[in-house]
C-alpha angles and dihedrals in degrees: 000000000000087000095139092061128090116258095265094050091041089059090048089052090054087051090055091054092046092047090051092051092048092043093241091139100165090053091049091048091053091052092048092052090050091056094043091054089067099027107028093169098050102133100202093050091048089051094049091047088052091050090051092049089050089061089052091057094254095125101157092055090043094056092046092052095045092049090049089049092053090046092052095045109021092162094060116105088201092062093049092045091052090047088054092049089053092053090045091055088057092046092247090140099164092053090046090054090053090052092048091050090052089050091051092052087062097039108017095178100050105134096199094052092046090050093049090047092051091053091053092047091053090048093050092040092239087155098170091053090043090057092049094048093047090050091054091049091051091048091052096044110021093160092064113097094206091060092056093048092045091052091050092047090049091056091046092052088047089059095255103119095158091059090047089055091051091052092050090049090050089050091051088051089062092056127092122245095252092051130156112051117219094263092056101041095103094050092047091048090053090051091052092049089049091052091050090049088053091052090049091049090050090054094249093130099155091050092046092053092047091050091048093054091043094054098037094115092054096049110092099185099078095177092055088046092055093045091049091047095051091045090056094044093052092048089050091051096247090138099160092055090044090053091055093050093047090052089050089051091049089055087059095044115009093178098060106116094197090062091055090048090052091048090053089053089054089056092044091244104118125113123178094211092048095239119132138174119248090256091052091048091054091050092047090048091053091047094053093044090057091045092050089058091053097043102036095164095051117110093189092062089057096041101047095063090060088070096060106024119099138195120352094355090057091049093051094047092046093051091050091048098045103044099064091046093051090050091048092046104236108180093196095060094105092047088051093052098036094096087064089066088074090060110088112251099003094098089059092050091050090050091052092048095050094044091051091049091048092050092048093049092048094049103035106010092237142080116272097255099036134086100198118087121249120233115256090252091068091073089048093055092043090056089044090056093045092051091055091043094055090042089057090050092050094245094131099166091058091043091053093048090052095047091046090053090050090050091051089049094053114002094182100067107108094200090066092061092046092051093046088051089053092049092051090049091054090045090055103253099121096165094055089043090055090048093052093045089053090050089053088050092052090055091064113020093178095061111099094190094056089045090052092048090052090050091051092051091049091052091049087054089049092245093138098159092054091045092053092048091051096043095054091059086086098044130088117283114260095015101068117148097020089055090067088057092047090051089053090236094180100168088059094048092048094048090045092049092050090050093051089047092053089050092050095246095135095169096060092037090057090047091057096044093047090048088062090049089053090053089058090050088052092049089052089049092048092068090068097085092049094064089076100025096056093048090049095047094038095233087144102149091050089045094056091046090050091053091050089050091050091051090059096034096113092056089071116120095240092055091047091053093047095048092045090048092051091049091051089051092052091047091052090046090052093048094046110024113202120225090206138347089255089066095054091112123066101260097174093099094049126093120238091254091053091049091050091049092050091049091053091047092052091048092051092048093051094046091051093049093047090051091051091049091049092052092048091048093052092048096048103037121100144132123257125218090260089061095248114135117236102206122158105244110249116211106239091198109035094161097044093244093144091052090055090055092066107145093215113023092181093058089050089050090049091060091062093037090060090054091051092048090051098044105026104035093146095057118103090210091060093059094039088057090044089055093048093048097044097044088056091048089049089237093150099179093046090050089049089050088055090050091051091050090051091051090048093053099041120347092180095056114115091229092052089053091046092053093045094054093040091052098051091041089054091048092049091053093052120102119259114280116265109169125062091248092054092048090051091052091050092049090053092050092048090050094047100043096077089055091063105090094203092061103038107138090338135115118233091256091052091048089050092051091046089054089052092051090054095048106025093135095055119089098207093046090051090049091051090050091048093050092049090047088057092044093053095044120009092194088071094067094118089052091050092049091048090051090057096042093050091062115118124220100221127186120252109246117269094242093056121115092256100038128227108344132137115270101229119088124215093236091053093049091051089052090051091050091051090049092052091046103042108020105031089029096213107143094181092053090046090053092048090050091049092052091047094049092046086068093050094045107033093169096051115115090195092061092032094237118194093254097042123114089242090065093037090056090055091046093049089053087056090054096258124139111252119233127208117187094331097305129089118240107164093174091057094047091048089053090048090053091051090054098050097090113060118219101035111108102184091119090058102047093104096031110139139143 
């Protein structure tokens, strides 16, 4: 390194390297310039200067210098190594690996380059190459502990656990008897636990247990030791010993559900689906009664039996569980019990219990079987539970009356306002829900969770400006909106993106959805530093779990929502191309004066925002001692205008579709989007593949049926095949069609009618059939409309898990109204549907129900008193009115914490 230079310049070159490592970039730059004055073509100095400039955010210059350095000295491993580091800093890992391999051809035994290469191979999951590189590192430095551990971990990740165990045993053979010293006991204990986990994973259970007992004295983490021991004992069938250890663990932590699950396995009373015979239920009941006497303070030992008990025993256990928590005033009681609503009949029993308790407290002030009086708050929390119960059942009028009574009882409890906000959201009044959530926020301005809930409600009501103003109350001063992005606040970006999408602002919607996608790329990148850290610190079990998590990272729900949202935006952009972002809204109904006014308003808003960003930039920019500029990044495309100018929206959509297909193959939405993208791209076989996947997942789903009929109708309307490729596609479709049971020896109309006969009582199935009837023959529009209007909104049977509620859901009815209005284009039918649904959903602002804030606002203008759920709250309604128009921030002028 720098060997071809005279001694003075060689020392300067060492100074460049040291300055780079200590982040003194200006000093390093000065030394590089001094060398280049005398030796302007010295490749290694040019490369190091480029690497230094890269750290000072001068990337273009950096790449030019490094490439020039490689060109001038192509046989220098330093130049290639630096070139690799440059690519690595830009996450171009494959190119970086190529550069490292070139460097190793010149200097095969360079430890630093081998180490850097191994990190990239682990990052890119090049596991075969990772094993080879780790083996070379161990061969070069066998006295280095990290090289042994890295080699073992490489084999483990490459699905060769037995070889990893052999390597760890060989490493232990190199250690002295008194190893480890006191300062390394934790790391050594972690390595031993990792080795035992490898043995367990390889199926060598007896050997793993023997090794565990043998190394007990050297394992520091005694809790992990106990958990590993009991896991091995249960797998080996030593259930009595396992029972003793689980009971010892429960003494340490009596609220750990996994310990109870393990104890049930020891008694042979565990079922993954939660279904048990009557004999097993009796045995489980006896087990938990004995455990409740031992662990009296445990809530888990009282809660778990509610999952398996039935009938009178369930009722008794539920009463004993609920009463102390109502007296204590535990707001999360309903959330705790909500999984029971999926068990048939248990929701009805819970309703009976709570109503009996409510009646007894109202009449006598005590529980039915008690003599001592209950505090006044018990009635409050009983009403609070009932409100959430009826909300879950869909009986929103009863839920609102209960929560209003609770608010009159104690108006200062914040949870009451939050729950009422949630009820109104479910009932369809998003504006009033946002208003109540904001009122709850104002009652405790220091609570981030309540603030976030208010923001979410505002975004659901499409009040984006208010939501932004509220959200930034908990961000750093001077770095408001960007700080939410830096904090990877994905729920906010998703809700904001969905709101912009509903409003037709595709540019900003795409910005938000793609921001979430970038967060996942950053999370993937964040694992890089752990490849060396975890091996050094011996956190090997956590490291392997982290890698497994990273491998399934893109299957997370947030990523799925963001990718699906981005694809929907690109589909809409393809279907309705925008001439310019200013024409995102439908201006056809506006007069020329209104259009002119809107254009001026947009221009003023943008000018104001740009001025604010300029002021913030000038106040926050500066240069550090290292020479690196600290400038607040300014978003060059705040409105997503560049995203809207995508030349091929469908190819952009395909990028995210491929990620969904890889990571969420069992999601209906993935294949629905695949169908929509590929049918537009005229990729017939790929669209057919999506249809087959939909039928595989759920062939009775209305969307699956819709795609099936649409696909074959599209194919039938295509011209006869001419080219060989087209003929091949047709031959595949002809061969596959008989295998689809829905179409066997049937026309599309017959298949559509057959689907209706199977699902004539379901609204959404009838709607799908009606839409396909219109698609197949547009002259049958009256018949399609009649098919929808003849649907009946029946009550769910009383013994169902959710009790007697009407079948139709608000979201479904809104979708039907949009179909009548925009697809079938029957305004009269859409109006009739709206009037009908307004009766079913009286709180819905979309259908303008009689109790909705949309109607209340009109009534209040006529001098009438607004009503919300049967109780008068003028301050809430006033707040709701102030939030109706989006973009006016008068209510937030004096908003501070």
